[in-house]
C-alpha positions, 0 to 999 in steps of 0.5 A: 153179670155186670150192669144188669138190673136186680130183679125182685125175688119171687116168693118161691125163690126166697123160700128156696134160698132160705132153705139153702142158707139153713142147710149151709149153716148146719153144714158149716157148724159141723164142718168147723167142729171137725176142722178145729179138732183136726178130725180127718175121718172119711165122714168128716172129709165127705162133709167138706165135699158137700159144703164145697158143692154148695159153696165152692168159695169156702177157702177154709174148706179147701184148706181143710181138704189140703190138710186132710190129704197131707194127713193121709199121705203121711200114714204108715200104710200109705201106698201108691194106689191109695195115694192115687185114690185120694188125689183122684177123689180131690179132682172129682170134688174140684170138678163138682165144685166147678160145675156149680161155679166155674169161676171159683178161685179156690177150686182152680187153685186146689186143682193145681195144688193136687196136680203139683203133688205129681201122682195124677195124670195130666192127660185128662186136663185139656179135655176137661178144659175144653168142656169149661171153655165151651161153656164160657170161652172167656173164663180167665180162670180156665185160661190161666189153668190152661197155661199151667197145664200146657207148661206141665205137659211141655206143650209147645207155644206154637200149638197153644197159639193155634188153639187161641187162634181157633178160639178167636175165629169162633168168637173174636170178642174173646178177650181172654183168648187175645190175652193168651195170644199176647202171653204166648207171643211174649214167651216166643219173642223172649225165647227167640223160638223158630220163626219168632226170632224177629218181631219185624216178621211177626208183628205185621202179620198180627196187625193184619190179624187184629184188623179183621176183628176191629173193622168187623165191630169197632165197638168191641173192646177185646181187639183194641186191647190186643192192638194196644199190646202190639203197639207197645211191642212195636215201639218198646226197644228191648235193650234200655237206652240212655236218653239224656244226662246232666251235664250234657255232652260237651258242656261247660259247668261253672260252679260258684261258691257263695255267690253267682258269677255274673257276666260269665261267658258260660251258658246259663244251662250249666252255670250252677250255684253250689254251697255243698261242695258237690254237684249232681250227675243225672242219668235218664234212661228210656225205661226203669233199670237197676244195677247202676253203680260205680262198676257199671258207670265210671266217672273219670276226673282228676279230683275224685275217685270213681269208687267214691261215687254212690249212685241212687235211684230217683224212684217214687217208691223204695224200688232199686230200679228207676228211669233216673239215677243220680250221683253227687260229684264232690269238687275242691273249694279252690280254683279248678278247670278239669274234664270229666268223662262218664262211661255208661254200660261198658261193664255189664250189670245194668238191667231193665225191669223186664230183664234186658241188659243194657247193651249199647254202651255210651259215653259223654264228657264235660268240663268243670270250672270252680270259681269260689267267690266271696259274698258281697253283703253290701249288695245282697239282702240277708233274706231277699224275697224271690217272686216268680211273678210276671213283672219280675221277668224279662225276655232274653237278649239275642246273645243269650238266646244263642247260648241257649240254642248252642246248649240245647243239643247237648241235653239229649244222648244220640243213639245212632244204632237206632236208625237201621233197627227202627226202619220196620217200626216206622213202616209198621206205624205208618201203615197203622196210621193210614189204616185208622185214618181210613177207619175214622173216615167211615165211623166215629169211634172214640177208641179209634181216635184214642188209638190214632192219637197213640200211633201218631204220638209213638211215630213222633217219639220214634222219629224225633231223634232224626227229624228233631221235630214232632210232625203230628203234635197238633193233630194229637192235641186235637184228638185228645181235645175231641175225646175230652168232649166225646167221653167225659167219663174219662176226661181226666185221662185224656187231659193228662195225655193232652198235657204230656203231648203239649209239654213234648211239643214245647220242649221239642225244638229250640224255637218253641223252648225259647218262647218259655225261657225268661230271665229273672230281673234281679240277676245279682240275687244270691239265691239264684245263679243267673239261670233261665227261668222256664215258665210253663204257667197258664198252660192248663197242665194236669200232668208233667212230662218230658223230664228228660229235656228239663234236667237243666232247669233251676227255676221253674214256674208251673203256676196257674195250671191244673196239676194234681200230681207232680210225680216225676219232678224228682228228676230235675235235680238242679231245681232251686226255685219252684212255683206251683201257685194256683194248681189243684194239689190236694194234699201234702203227700202230693209234694213227696217228689220234692223231698229228693230235690236237695237244691230246692230253696224257694217253693211257692205252693200257695192257692192250691187245695191242700187240706180240702180233703181230710183223707189223702185219696192220692195215696191210693190212686198214685203209683207212689203212695206213702206207707201207712206205717210212716209216723207210727213211732211218733208220740201221740201225747206230743202237742204244739206247745211242747214240740213239733205238732206231730199228732195231727201234722205227722205228714207235714213233718215227714214231707218237710223235715228233709227240706232246706228251704229259705222261702216258702209260700203256702197261703191260700190253702185250707191247711195254712192257718197260723197254727200250721205255720208255726209247725212249719217253722219248727220243722224247718228251722232254716226257713227265712221267709214264710208267706212273704214275711221275715221270720225271727 
């Protein structure tokens, strides 16, 4: 078992083990001879049974027996009685193997394969399972097999639910029984069977049920996992919703050609510099969805056809489902004043990854103003330096603050239908919060604090659209701070959760957001379009979040934090200027989300840890790793002197090749030597400044 120290074997045990190994080698040698020569005689098949009785994990032996069964079933003189005899023998071999090791993957899979042939009675399977589950009630192999048997017997979920309940009452530390209960309830919710039509009737009863286990032994984790599943069922709406969009409803979007229009009456939330003749429309859903296209989302305007729009998922992987979808709307180069209406989900086809249809159609509209302007070369340098340092910002004036406040409410989609539908959810969460406050007053329990933090966070998230404030954010932050001290083993997890809650607090109100909004001192710059710079620097952030409220941001300062990943930043399609200076980014592949930011022109990744590790470990722990096949087509004989250095810098080529940067700062990273910088210049020929120096 896990965590148990090894004991030195006794001499007699070593002798027995040696004899067993010798016997096993002899059996394997003879077995492989039969297998390679496709010999399926009675002697050969019996020998494989002996081998499996000693070593039930011999997958080759199980596969050999499948081939032997198929061989017998295809013989000319095969009849129903002989078929039944052959398959019954297989079931006996499996049962003998399971007595040696009832956690054998191969044995359970082979038994399922035998039953799938359709010639064996399934009536005995539940009796067999009872024996194994009495020996080890938490054996997840047996529980998985039980679900297969119950489905084959067309046994009702209610009957199986009662069995799981009995097993839990026998031992409430039975994680497998709790898990099986969640699987069964999920199936009943999906079928809307019997009394399981409404979650609001079932989930409160389940909360009461799980309290018995949690309050009996708060240190046992089985019940806590089930409670986490109940919380997810409580807060997650079945049908996906549109959470936010850019442009926001009722906003005015000002597009300028070569240069920004200063002194405009338009909100800095929606003034946009565009040198591509288009601008993005961004849809941010509350859960990953697929099926977003010109049929399910219609865009009506006087200057572009809806069918010409191509909707693209902004996913960290190559999946065709994502929370964020974007399409680029082309605009004419001449003066334009037009209204754009976007309708989402009025035609069916948008479906969540869990299979639920987008059933709450929504619509938002905005106005587009195009004002082409000529560049004034006397005012602006060809390669001006944009620096997101403290001395380059000033606080917004009163008039500008009012425009920000007026625009803030336009960012979030209002889903009025949620009000009545969420009443039971509020009541369930409020009751759970009260319950766990009581528990923590009695015992100091780490997982209890974590659960309370999750409950408070869920309650705030659900009530925010109606209250426009996060009531419990300070308490949640304090809970995660305590957990970082109490449970240093999981420090990074708590730190990430703390960062997300902090960002939600910052973006929860107009007042808190204004404290982080500044104006770049040189508003005449051609590289930026007089936008607000959102400064989230020096907040000790280790993870980003609250992207649905940040779609408007064009300048973002994330310097002097503790970010190891910027996953999710791809949603911020307007970003033109980004500072990640002084963080903990460890690899070039951590920059992959930036490849989807087509407006990004200025990037500061100086003083990170890029190049400290020879192996990119984030490739294995993040949800968006790069494929190992990337760069496999590159010529290994290529050198820096002949072309882009792709031998040792293929990751740099893959990450930066699609960038359209004017300015890049990379100094202070282990990788940033002169040789690497020369590689970057070749990869990005449009780059004008590198580490503050003008390029030829």
